[in-house]
C-alpha positions in Angstrom: 0.1 -91.3 -7.9 1.2 -87.7 -7.3 5.0 -87.2 -7.5 7.3 -86.0 -4.8 6.6 -82.3 -4.2 9.8 -80.5 -3.2 8.0 -77.2 -3.2 6.3 -78.3 0.0 9.6 -77.9 1.8 10.3 -74.3 0.6 9.5 -71.0 2.1 7.9 -68.6 -0.3 7.4 -64.8 -0.1 4.0 -65.0 -1.9 1.6 -67.5 -3.4 -0.7 -67.2 -6.5 -3.7 -69.4 -6.9 -6.0 -70.2 -9.8 -9.6 -70.2 -8.4 -11.7 -72.9 -10.2 -10.4 -76.3 -9.4 -7.8 -75.0 -6.9 -9.6 -73.0 -4.3 -13.1 -74.3 -5.1 -14.4 -77.5 -6.7 -16.0 -75.9 -9.6 -14.4 -77.3 -12.7 -17.3 -79.8 -13.3 -19.7 -76.9 -13.0 -18.0 -75.1 -15.8 -17.9 -78.2 -18.0 -21.7 -78.8 -17.4 -22.3 -75.1 -18.4 -20.7 -75.7 -21.8 -22.9 -78.8 -22.3 -26.0 -76.8 -21.5 -24.9 -73.7 -23.5 -24.4 -75.8 -26.7 -27.1 -78.4 -26.1 -28.8 -77.3 -29.3 -25.6 -78.5 -31.2 -25.8 -82.3 -30.4 -23.6 -83.3 -33.3 -20.8 -81.1 -32.1 -21.3 -81.3 -28.3 -18.6 -83.8 -27.6 -16.0 -81.8 -29.6 -17.1 -78.6 -27.8 -16.7 -80.1 -24.4 -13.4 -81.7 -25.3 -12.1 -78.3 -26.5 -13.2 -76.7 -23.3 -11.3 -79.3 -21.2 -8.2 -79.2 -23.4 -8.1 -75.4 -23.0 -8.7 -75.3 -19.2 -7.5 -72.0 -17.8 -8.4 -70.1 -21.0 -11.1 -67.4 -20.8 -14.6 -68.3 -22.0 -14.7 -65.7 -24.7 -11.6 -67.1 -26.4 -13.2 -70.6 -26.2 -16.4 -69.3 -27.9 -14.3 -68.0 -30.7 -12.4 -71.3 -31.0 -15.7 -73.3 -31.0 -17.3 -71.2 -33.8 -14.1 -71.1 -35.9 -12.8 -74.6 -35.4 -15.9 -76.8 -34.7 -19.0 -75.1 -35.8 -17.2 -73.2 -38.7 -19.6 -70.3 -38.5 -19.1 -66.6 -37.9 -19.4 -65.5 -34.3 -21.1 -62.1 -34.2 -20.4 -59.7 -31.3 -24.1 -60.0 -30.2 -23.9 -63.8 -30.1 -20.7 -63.7 -28.1 -22.3 -61.3 -25.6 -25.3 -63.5 -25.3 -23.2 -66.6 -24.8 -21.2 -64.9 -22.1 -24.3 -63.7 -20.3 -25.9 -67.1 -20.4 -22.7 -68.8 -19.2 -22.4 -66.4 -16.2 -26.1 -67.1 -15.3 -25.4 -70.8 -15.4 -22.3 -70.8 -13.2 -22.0 -67.8 -10.8 -24.4 -68.9 -8.1 -23.1 -72.5 -8.4 -19.5 -71.5 -8.0 -20.4 -69.4 -4.9 -22.2 -72.4 -3.3 -19.9 -75.3 -4.3 -17.4 -76.9 -1.8 -13.9 -75.6 -1.3 -11.1 -77.9 -2.4 -10.0 -80.0 0.6 -7.3 -78.1 2.5 -8.0 -74.8 0.8 -9.7 -73.2 3.8 -6.9 -74.3 6.2 -4.2 -73.1 3.8 -5.7 -69.7 3.4 -6.2 -69.3 7.1 -2.6 -70.3 7.7 -1.2 -67.9 5.1 -3.3 -65.0 6.4 -1.1 -62.4 7.8 2.0 -64.4 7.1 2.4 -64.9 3.4 0.5 -62.7 0.9 -1.7 -64.5 -1.6 -3.4 -63.6 -4.8 -5.9 -65.1 -7.3 -5.3 -65.2 -11.1 -8.3 -66.6 -12.9 -9.7 -66.8 -16.4 -13.1 -65.8 -15.1 -14.1 -62.3 -16.1 -12.9 -59.6 -13.6 -16.3 -58.4 -12.4 -17.6 -62.0 -12.0 -14.6 -63.3 -10.1 -14.7 -60.2 -7.8 -18.3 -60.9 -7.0 -17.7 -64.6 -6.4 -14.7 -64.1 -4.1 -16.7 -61.5 -2.2 -19.8 -63.6 -1.9 -17.8 -66.6 -0.7 -16.4 -64.4 2.1 -12.7 -65.1 1.1 -11.7 -61.7 -0.4 -9.8 -60.7 2.7 -7.4 -63.6 2.2 -6.1 -62.2 -1.1 -3.8 -59.2 -1.7 -5.2 -59.1 -5.2 -7.7 -60.9 -7.4 -7.1 -60.8 -11.1 -9.6 -62.0 -13.8 -9.7 -61.8 -17.5 -8.7 -60.0 -19.6 -5.8 -60.2 -19.9 -4.5 -63.8 -20.2 -2.9 -65.5 -17.2 0.7 -65.0 -18.3 0.3 -61.2 -18.6 -1.8 -61.1 -15.5 0.9 -62.8 -13.4 3.6 -60.5 -14.9 1.6 -57.4 -14.0 0.8 -58.7 -10.5 4.5 -59.4 -9.7 5.4 -55.9 -10.8 2.5 -54.3 -9.0 3.2 -56.1 -5.7 7.0 -56.0 -5.9 7.3 -59.8 -5.6 10.5 -61.5 -6.8 9.4 -64.2 -9.1 12.0 -66.7 -7.8 10.3 -66.6 -4.4 6.6 -67.0 -5.5 4.7 -70.2 -5.8 1.8 -70.6 -8.2 -0.8 -73.4 -7.8 -3.0 -74.3 -10.8 -4.9 -77.1 -12.5 -4.3 -76.4 -16.2 -1.6 -75.8 -18.9 -2.5 -72.1 -18.9 -1.5 -71.9 -15.2 1.8 -73.8 -15.8 2.6 -71.6 -18.8 2.0 -68.5 -16.8 4.3 -69.7 -14.0 7.1 -70.8 -16.3 6.9 -67.7 -18.4 7.3 -65.5 -15.3 9.9 -67.7 -13.5 7.6 -68.9 -10.7 7.7 -72.3 -8.9 4.6 -74.3 -9.7 2.4 -77.1 -8.2 -0.3 -78.7 -10.3 -3.6 -79.7 -8.7 -5.2 -82.9 -10.1 -8.9 -82.4 -10.0 -11.0 -85.5 -9.2 -13.4 -85.5 -12.1 -10.9 -84.7 -14.9 -7.3 -84.7 -13.7 -5.0 -82.8 -16.1 -1.9 -84.7 -17.2 1.0 -82.4 -16.4 4.5 -83.1 -17.6 6.3 -85.6 -15.4 8.7 -83.0 -14.1 5.8 -81.0 -12.6 5.0 -81.5 -8.9 1.3 -82.4 -8.4 -1.1 -82.8 -5.5 -4.6 -84.3 -5.3 -5.9 -81.4 -3.1 -4.4 -78.7 -0.9 -4.2 -80.7 2.3 -0.5 -81.4 2.0 0.2 -77.7 1.1 -1.8 -76.6 4.2 0.1 -79.0 6.4 3.4 -77.8 5.0 2.4 -74.1 5.4 1.6 -74.8 9.1 4.9 -76.5 9.6 7.0 -73.9 7.8 5.3 -70.6 8.6 3.5 -71.2 12.0 5.6 -73.8 13.9 8.8 -71.8 13.9 7.0 -68.7 15.2 5.3 -70.8 18.0 8.7 -72.2 19.0 10.2 -68.7 19.2 7.3 -67.5 21.2 7.7 -70.2 23.8 11.4 -69.4 24.5 
């Protein structure tokens, strides 16, 4: 069961979200893409998929390098890496655009809109995440959308400086160790999202949720209700 989430009772000056597995239910799509991409390596396929899952939140190019170095033990040429990246994007982009949102995500973004600035920090390549966010019609909810490169820790650091957000007053929501590391390295509060098909085991001290419903309810209570009460006086 998810643990108690004290972050749901706090007011934050800004929120940062991972995208896959936090805003949209796309983590299974990415896993299936790795299966299809390396289907011609049946003897190594389980190890490749396991590596992908262990390193959730890490960009795909780095994963390709790890797969070739640590599992296939073959050199990875620049042309092969480009081909893998292009094929991966073809496999996932339309699917990520069309997949359902995480329960509570739409309500949370609508509640935060105009009240609390939000941003995306994703391991998806920058141009691809820009297209996906635009095609899904959610770009207007985010002050900034950051893809790879760089890694998430550096991206969060740069985002805080760019937006002038004080780290102690920012909440990050993610579903992987890379998200937790980025939050901790930069001094942010953090909530881990447990995805239904492959829930990540966060340390016991980390607050977790099954979806964003409770966060959306908390946001309505904290950021909307007080304003409504003041307006009625």
